[in-house]
N, C-alpha and C positions, 0 to 999 in steps of 0.2 A: 364195026358196030356203029351203029346210027347214032348220031348226034342231035339235040336238042337245044335252043337259045333260052336261058333262062333271064329274065329280067329281076335284076336284084337291085334295091334301092342303093344309091350310091355310098352312103355311110357304111351300111352292111357291105358293100364290096370291098370298100378301102380296109376295113376292120379285117375282112377275110384275105384280103391281100398283104398285109402285114403279117398275119398268122401264119400263111403260106411261107413268106420268106423267112421267118424266124424257123419253120419247122423243116426249111430246105425242100418243100415240096410244092407240087402244082395246086392251084384252086380246083381244079376238077377232080384231084383226088380227094381233097377235103369233102368237097360236094358228094362225090360218089360214096364215101364212107359214110357222109349223114344219111343219105337217102337209102343205103343198105341197113343203119341202125333203124331208121323209120319204120321200113319196111318189114323187119325181123318184130320190132313190137307192135306191129298192127296185124300179123298172120293170123293170131287166135281169132282174133276180132272178124278177120275176111272168113276165116273157116266158118266160124259161128252163123254168120250172114250168109252163108253159102247153102245152109241146111234150112229148108221151109220150116222144119218142125219146130227148130230155136228161133227162128224168125216169129213166127205164130205164138210160141211162149212167152216171149220177150213183148210182143205187142200186148198180150193180155196181161201182163204184170205191169206194164204200163198204165193199160186202162183203169185196173185194179187201184194203182196208186192216185191216178188222177179222180177216182170216184170215192175216195177216201176209205178204202177199204184198210185197216189196220195190217202192219206187217207181222211177220213171225219171228221168233228168236230163233237163234239157231239151235237148239236143241229140240224146237217143234219141225224142223225141215226134215223132209224125208232123204234118205241116203243115195 
């Protein structure tokens, strides 16, 4: 597996080292777990942004909000 160098501020690095020591694990395992969690949380966003029709709908909605078009109540939305 290829590796990458990540710059972490000293204070955060020291805190991470302390946590790793308490948990008897390596910092790279903690970082790997955190990265996996971050990716999982953003998969839906990446999926939506990979669909041109959704990107267009999102842009249209943002333009409507910016121009002052009033929003809809939940019972007014289409299924």
